[in-house]
C-alpha positions in Angstrom: 204.6 268.9 173.3 205.2 272.3 171.7 208.7 271.3 170.6 207.4 268.0 169.2 204.6 269.6 167.3 206.9 272.2 165.8 209.2 269.4 164.7 206.4 267.6 162.9 205.5 270.8 161.0 209.1 271.3 159.9 209.3 267.6 158.8 206.1 267.8 156.7 207.1 271.1 155.2 210.2 269.3 153.8 208.3 266.3 152.6 206.9 265.9 149.1 203.3 264.8 149.5 199.7 265.3 148.3 197.8 267.5 145.8 194.6 269.4 145.5 193.6 272.3 147.8 191.1 271.7 150.4 189.4 274.3 152.6 188.7 274.0 156.3 185.6 275.0 158.3 186.6 278.7 158.5 187.4 279.5 154.8 188.7 283.0 155.5 191.4 281.7 157.9 192.8 279.0 155.7 195.5 280.3 153.4 196.9 277.2 151.6 195.7 274.0 153.1 196.6 270.9 151.0 195.8 267.2 151.0 198.7 265.1 152.5 199.4 261.6 153.3 203.1 262.1 153.8 206.3 260.1 154.1 207.4 258.1 157.1 208.9 260.4 159.8 210.5 259.9 163.3 209.6 261.7 166.5 211.3 261.1 169.9 212.8 257.8 168.5 209.5 256.4 167.2 208.8 256.1 163.4 205.3 256.8 162.0 204.1 255.6 158.7 201.2 257.8 157.3 198.8 255.9 155.1 195.3 255.9 153.7 193.3 253.5 155.9 189.5 253.6 155.3 189.1 250.8 157.9 191.1 252.4 160.7 189.4 251.5 164.0 191.3 251.8 167.3 190.6 252.3 171.0 193.1 254.4 173.0 193.6 257.6 174.8 192.6 261.1 173.5 193.9 264.5 174.7 193.0 267.9 173.6 194.9 271.2 172.6 193.7 274.7 172.6 194.8 278.3 173.1 198.6 277.6 173.0 198.2 276.6 169.3 195.2 278.8 168.4 195.9 280.6 165.1 199.1 278.6 164.2 199.4 276.6 161.0 198.7 272.9 161.2 200.7 270.2 159.5 198.8 270.5 156.2 198.9 274.3 156.1 195.4 274.9 157.6 195.1 277.3 160.5 194.2 275.8 163.9 191.1 277.1 165.5 190.4 275.6 168.9 186.7 276.2 168.4 186.6 274.1 165.2 185.9 270.4 165.3 189.3 269.2 164.2 191.9 266.7 165.4 195.6 265.7 165.1 196.5 262.2 164.2 200.0 260.6 163.6 199.2 258.7 160.4 195.8 259.4 158.8 195.6 261.5 155.7 195.0 265.3 156.0 192.3 266.3 155.7 190.2 263.2 156.5 187.4 262.5 158.9 187.1 260.3 161.9 184.3 259.4 164.3 185.6 259.8 167.9 183.6 258.2 170.6 184.2 258.9 174.3 184.0 255.3 175.7 183.2 256.6 179.1 180.0 258.5 178.3 179.0 257.3 174.8 179.2 260.7 173.2 180.7 260.9 169.7 181.6 263.5 167.1 182.8 263.6 163.5 186.1 265.4 163.5 188.3 266.6 160.5 192.0 265.5 160.8 194.2 268.4 159.7 197.3 268.1 162.0 199.8 265.6 163.3 200.1 264.4 166.8 199.8 263.5 169.6 203.3 262.4 170.5 202.9 261.7 174.2 202.9 258.2 175.4 200.3 255.9 173.9 197.7 258.5 173.0 196.1 258.0 169.6 194.4 261.4 168.9 194.6 265.0 169.9 191.3 266.9 169.5 190.4 270.6 169.6 189.2 272.2 172.8 185.7 272.5 171.4 185.6 268.9 170.6 186.8 268.0 174.1 184.0 270.1 175.5 181.3 268.4 173.4 182.8 264.9 174.0 182.7 265.7 177.8 186.4 265.4 178.8 187.7 269.0 178.7 188.2 269.2 182.5 189.5 265.7 182.7 192.1 266.4 180.0 192.5 262.8 178.8 189.9 260.0 178.2 189.5 256.7 176.5 188.1 256.9 173.0 187.4 254.8 169.9 188.6 256.3 166.7 187.1 255.2 163.4 187.8 256.4 159.9 184.7 257.6 158.1 183.9 258.7 154.5 183.2 262.4 155.1 181.6 265.0 157.5 178.4 263.0 157.6 180.4 260.3 159.4 179.4 257.2 157.4 181.4 254.1 158.3 182.7 251.8 155.5 180.6 248.9 157.0 177.5 251.0 157.0 177.7 251.7 153.3 177.3 248.0 152.7 174.9 247.2 155.5 172.4 250.0 155.0 171.2 248.4 151.8 170.3 245.1 153.5 169.7 245.9 157.2 167.7 248.8 158.7 169.9 250.9 161.0 168.6 252.4 164.2 168.9 256.2 164.6 172.3 257.0 166.1 170.8 259.1 168.8 168.4 256.5 170.1 170.6 255.3 173.0 171.1 258.8 174.6 167.3 259.4 174.3 166.6 256.1 176.1 169.1 257.0 178.8 167.5 260.4 179.3 164.0 258.9 179.4 165.1 256.7 182.3 166.5 259.6 184.3 163.9 260.5 186.9 166.0 263.3 188.3 164.9 265.9 185.7 163.6 269.0 187.4 160.2 270.6 186.8 162.1 273.7 185.4 163.9 271.5 182.9 160.7 269.8 181.8 159.0 273.2 181.3 161.7 274.3 178.8 161.7 273.4 175.1 165.3 272.9 174.1 166.3 273.5 170.4 169.4 273.7 168.3 168.8 276.8 166.1 170.9 276.7 163.0 169.9 280.1 161.6 167.3 282.4 160.2 167.3 282.9 156.3 165.7 285.6 154.1 165.6 283.1 151.2 163.2 280.1 151.8 165.2 277.9 149.3 168.4 278.3 151.5 166.4 277.4 154.6 165.1 274.3 152.9 168.6 273.3 151.9 169.7 273.5 155.5 166.8 271.3 156.6 167.6 268.7 154.0 171.2 268.7 155.1 170.6 268.0 158.8 167.2 266.3 159.1 169.0 262.9 159.2 170.5 263.9 162.6 167.3 264.7 164.4 163.8 266.1 163.7 164.3 269.4 161.9 161.7 272.0 161.0 161.5 275.4 159.2 159.3 278.1 160.6 158.3 281.4 159.0 158.9 284.2 161.6 158.9 288.0 161.8 162.0 289.4 163.4 162.2 293.2 163.7 159.7 293.6 160.8 161.7 291.2 158.5 160.2 288.1 157.2 162.6 285.2 157.8 162.7 281.4 157.7 164.1 279.9 160.9 165.6 276.4 161.0 165.5 274.5 164.3 166.3 271.0 165.4 164.2 269.6 168.2 162.8 270.0 170.7 165.4 267.9 172.7 164.6 266.4 176.1 167.8 267.6 177.8 170.6 270.1 177.3 173.1 267.2 177.4 171.5 265.5 174.4 171.2 268.9 172.6 175.0 269.4 173.1 175.6 266.1 171.4 173.4 267.0 168.4 174.9 270.5 168.2 178.3 268.9 167.8 177.2 266.8 164.9 175.6 269.8 163.2 178.7 271.9 163.7 180.7 269.0 162.1 178.7 269.6 158.9 179.9 273.2 158.8 176.9 275.0 160.2 178.9 277.4 162.4 176.1 279.6 163.5 174.2 276.8 165.2 173.5 277.2 168.9 171.4 275.9 171.7 168.3 278.0 172.7 165.5 277.4 175.1 161.8 278.4 174.7 159.4 278.5 177.7 
């Protein structure tokens, strides 16, 4: 796998493709990322044809990669961070965004494609370790997923752009909420907790409001004025959520939008 990934990087360094600088999630760690589609290339006897495909929609196997590639350059010149929500794909443009759904548990995330791979068997995508954790297959290693091209970090599908103007769409997190509501095994301790995703605390109220406006479409979001060590701040939280499992799903979507300080907290 390491040899194949190195071979891909060499091939793409030699190809002439793309234009326009694009930054990743961690701006300080991205020296010269570029937009790439790329020329056809061959790995292990198989030829791949990179292309722009806004209607890409496939079901197949996903795997993940982590510490062995952490800090190394990706195929488009970005720097791989196993804690970012990114992915490797054999043909989609870099960078581009995909919605990856774990077919086995229904969890999904919006990931940024900034690398090439995987080149093992019939796998269709390789995700970062953090993405595998949030999608719920880190320990398993490989899982069946659906990969759909989307129009950006908000994860809008091409069909939704047309349908939203004529047909009301249900909230994307409705299904997990219903599933949780039917789970009678919740303990008294869990019920007593109030589970939130805290995005941050801001000195400037305007900045806090911008964050609220950016994420409120994901789940109920509120801004609270709080005093922390004598400093007046505006705290932005999403929730409360009924379970930690659902909070993790929502956290992944918030991280996908670039809010890297977001975390799950519990109030009693």
